[in-house]
Every structure is written in structure tokens, then in C-alpha cells.
N, C-alpha and C positions, 0 to 999 in steps of 0.2 A: 463546579462540576455540572451547572445547567449549560454554559456555554459548550463543554465537551461534549454533552449529551445531544446539543443542537448540530455540532459537527458530525458526530455520528449518524444521526438522523439523516441529515443531507448526503452523506456518502452513501448509506443505503438506499435513498431514493435515486440518487444519481445512477448508480451501478444497476438498480433493478430497472430503470427506464432503459439505459443503454443496453443492456443485457437483452431486454424484449426486441430492440430496436436491431441489433447484431446478431440474433439468435442464428446459430448454426455457421456463422462465419469463423475462419480459421485463427483469426487474429487473439482469440481468448480475451481475457479481461483488460488486455493494454488498451482495447478500443475505450475504455474508460478513460484513459490518461491521452490517448491520439484525437479524442471526439472534439474538445473544445478548441484544440490548435487547428485540425483541420476544417471544422466550421468556420472558424474566423477567417482562415485563408480562402476558401471558399466563397464566403460572404464578400470579402475586400477586392476578390477577382472579378466577381459579378458588378460590383459597384464601378470599379474602375474601367472596365470594358464597356459598361453601359452608356456614358455620357460624361460630359466635362465635369458636370456637377456631381455624379456619383464618383468621379476619380477624386474630387476634393474632399467628398464625405469618406471616401477610403482612406485618405491620407490622414484625417481627422482621428478616424476609427484605429488607425495603426499607431498613431501618437498616443492615443488613450489608453490602448492595451498594453503597449510598451511599457508606460508608466506604471502599470499597476504593481509590479514588485517593490518599487520605491513608495508609492502612496500607501499601499497595504502595510508594509514595514513601518513606515512613520507613525501610521494609526495605531499599530499594535505596541510600537516601543514609547510613543509619546515622548515626553521628557527625558526618558532613560536611554534614549537613541545614541550611539556612540558613534565616532569617526569611521571604525571599522564597518559598522552596519550600512552608514550613509554610503561609503565608497564601493562597497559589496552589492548593494540593492541598485546602484546607480550603474554598475558592470552588468547586472543581471538585466536591468530594463535596457540598456543600449544593445546587449547581446540578444536579447528577445526581439526587439523590433528589427535588427539586422536580418536574424533567421527568419521570421515572418515575412520580411520584404523578400529574401531570396527564395522563399516557398512559393512566391506568387510569380518570380520572374526566373523560372528553372532554364527556360529558353535562351536566356541572355548570358548564360555561362557556357563557353564553348565547349569544354570537356564534357559537361553534363548533357549538352545537346547531343553531342556526338554518341553518347552511350542510350539517350533517349530514342535516338532514330535507330540505333543498333537492336534495342529490345522491343520495337515496335511490332516486330515478327511474331513475339510470342506474348506480347501484353504491354501495358502502360507502366513504365517503371517510374513514373514520376510521384505517385503517392508514397513509393518505398523510399524515394531520394528525401521527400519532406518529412517521413518518420525518422529518418537518419538525422537530419538537421534538428528536429525537435529532441532526439534521443541528446544530442550535444548539448543544448541549453539544460535539459533535465541534469546532465552531468555536472554544468556549471551549478545549478542549484543544489544538488547533493554535497558538492564540494563546500558551498557556503554554509549549509547545515552541519557538515562535519567540523568545519572551523569553529563556527557558531558555538556549537554545544559541547565540544570536546577539547578544545584549544583555547579559545578566549575565556578569560575569566568569568565564572557565573556560579551562582548558587547551584550545588550538587544536586539537591532535591528537585529542583525547577528543570536540571539537565534531565534527570531520568524521567520525570513526569512528562515532559514535552517529546522526548524521544519515544517513550512508550506510546503516547497518544497517537504519535504518527503512524508507529507500528499498527496500533490497533485500526487506525482509519483506512491503512492498506490492507489490512485481513478483512476489514468489512468490505471492501471493494472486491476483493478476490473470493470472497465468499458468496456474497450477493450474486456477483455475475456469474459464477460457476454454478450456483443453483438454480438461475435460469437458462443454464444452456444444457444441463443435464436432462436426460429422459429417464425415467423410472418403470420398468416394465418386468414381469416374471413370466411371460408367456413362453420363451425358449430360454435355453441353458446360458446362451450367449449374453441375452439380456439380464440375465439373472445375475451373472458374474459381474457384470458393469455396475448393475444397481446396488449390489452388495458393496462394492468398491466406492461407489459414489456416495451412499448413505454413510458409511463410516468416514470417509474424508470430510463431508460436511459437518458432521458431529464432532469430529476432532477440532475443525478449523473454530467451530462455534464456541467449542470450549476453550480454546487458546484464546479468543477475543474475551471471553469472560475472566480468565485467568490474568491477562494483562492489565484489564480494567482493575482487577481487584488489588494489583500490586500497585496500581497507579494511586488507588484510594489509600493503600497502606503507607507508601511514601508521603502521601499528604498529611496523612495522621501524624506520621513522625515529624515532619517538617512544622506542625502546627502545635506539636508537644501535646496531643490528645489522643494518645495511644495506649495509655496504661490499662485502661478498662477493656477496650476492644481488641487489644493485641491478640490474646489467646485465641478469641473466637475467630477472628479474621485469618490468623494465621492457619487456624485448623481447617478452614474452609480451602485456602490456598493450598493446602498439604493433599487434602482430599482430591481437588481437582487435578491437581499435579499427577498424582498416582493413577487417577481414571485415565487421563490422557496416555500416559504411557502403558498402562493396560490395554485400552483399546486399540492403540498402535499396533500391538504385539498380537492381540486376538484377531485382528484384522488379516495379519499375514496367514495365520494358521487356518482361519475360515476360508479365505480365498484359494490357499493351496489344497485343504481338504476336500471342498467343494469340486475342484476341477479334477482331483484323483477320483471320487466317487462317480463323477459324470464323464469320465474319460471318453467314453464311447459314442457320447452326443455332443461334445464340442468340437467345433471345427478349428478353433484357434486356441492355443494351449500357453498360458504364459506362466510358468511357475517362476517365484522370485522371493527372495530375503530381503528386499529393500525397505529399509527403515525409514520413517518419517525423520529425516535428521533434524530438520529445522525444530521439530516440536520438542525432540529428546534434547537438543542444546538449550532450547528456551526454558524447558521445564527445570533441567538441572541447573540452570543460571537462577531461576526465581526460587527454585527450592532451596538451593545453597543460599541464596540472599536472605531469606527469611529466617532460615537457621542461624545464620550469624547474628542477625538482628535479634532474635529472642535470647540467643545466648548472650549476646551485650546487655540486654536488658535485664536478665537474671543476675548477672555480675553487678550491674548498677544497684539493684535492688539489694542484694546481699552486703554492698558496701554501704548503703544507707541504714540498714540494720545494725551493721557493725559498729558506725558512727554513732 
């Protein structure tokens, strides 16, 4: 659990710092993902263009960064590493190095050079091409995750815990970055509508993070066979938080629509909507059903033990 909380803390600090750096820009929380890549690309370009020695350091840095997927994977899996992991991580390392190299040398690709020159009248398209290449590598990484956790044989409890941990990290990045980008004010009616919506969204996201973390603890207790005493208390909290998320999601729609109806004459931009937070509803029903299934299974086991 300590390692998991260290990862959460690092994710929070990273998103908070980058949120302040990129405050007001249009790329939203994706800056948190793009920044390390774009920062490395810019650093290696400056080194390679500076001098012959700098170019040598740039190649060394490119090699070290490209080998990170393989090195980190070997450190994490240690003796349990399999041929699938080695081959997949090797492909991830090679593809990362290739994509970083292409990002530094966009002008050497004739078709991209033509597009770069075409778009110079409206802006520099090179950062967008770099982001597209980064997105391709992220797709390769997610494909590895899908095969690793859902297809390759592994303990089910570890699958659930690891996937939910990744989801928590993603939501922390989203929550923290969104928090730094939003402004809260109730001077005008337009500001009030936005502030109400932002507050609800942040509270719901925070509760989703807590819910998923509690489910991780829940799964770990079951895996360690340490759940008999804490099962009812933990599941009760999960149930309360789940229902609270659904209630807040529904109440938010009512308040936003009602506020706009009351202040119809003072608002310049009206946006009546009945759009539910589908992700929240899906996750809540998944966890709600999962814990009910486990509780029922536990009750059946207890009855069987009593019968015996």
C-alpha cells in the first residue's frame, strides 16, 4: 500500500506543477502526458544542434530514454519476467526510440515537410505531429497492458488491483490538473453556473478516486484471506460512497438546469442538458455489483461452514 500511495503522491505533484505551468492552455490534462516527451525532444534537439559533443550526448540520452520500458519492466518483474514481457518491452523500447528520433527530425520526412510548409501560414504544425507520434506509442503501450492483464495468464486479484491502480493514477492526474485550471467565482450569473458545475465535477471525481482505492483494498484483503472481520464495514463504506456519487451526479443536473431557469433573464449563454456522467455510473454499478457478489458469496460460505 505504501508504494501505491507514493505513486499517487507523485502523480498529484506532477499534475499540480504542470497544471500551474500550462494554466489557461487548450490541451487540458493531456499536457501531463505530453510534457515529459516534448521536454525530452526539445532537450535532445538543443543538444544535437549545439555542437558535436552535444550531439553525442543527445544520442546517449536517446538510448537511455528508449531503454526505460525494458529496464523498468525487468526491475519490476525481476525473476518472474516471462518471454512475452521481454519481447513486448523490447518492442516498446525500440518503438519509443524510433518515435523520439522522428519527432526530432520531422523536416527529414518529405510528406511531413510538405505539410509543415503548408501550415506555416496559420501556425507551426510540428508540435501536433509530435503529439500524434506520441499517441501512437501510447497506443502500443496500452496494447501491451491489455494483453498483459487480460489475456496472459496471471492471478486475477493482481489483475484487478493493478488495473484499478492505473485508473486511480489517471483520475488523480485528471482531478488535479482540472482543479488547477478552473476558476471559481460567483460575481456574475455566468460565473456561478460554471463554478457550480466545476465544484460538483471535482467532488464527484474525488469520490470516484476514493471508491476505486477502497475497492483495491477490498480485493487485496480477499487475496490475503483477511476479509472476514472487515468485510461488512468496508462494503458498507463502498455502498455509501457509490450511492453518494450517483446522487451527486443527478443533483448536479437538477441544480444547473434549475439555476438557469431561475436566472433566465440574467444569463447570456443558456445550456440546458440532461447529460449524465456515464463513466461514473458505469464504474459505480460495476463496483456496486462486484461487492454485492462477493458479500453474497461470503454469506454462502458461512452458511456452508455452519451446516458442516
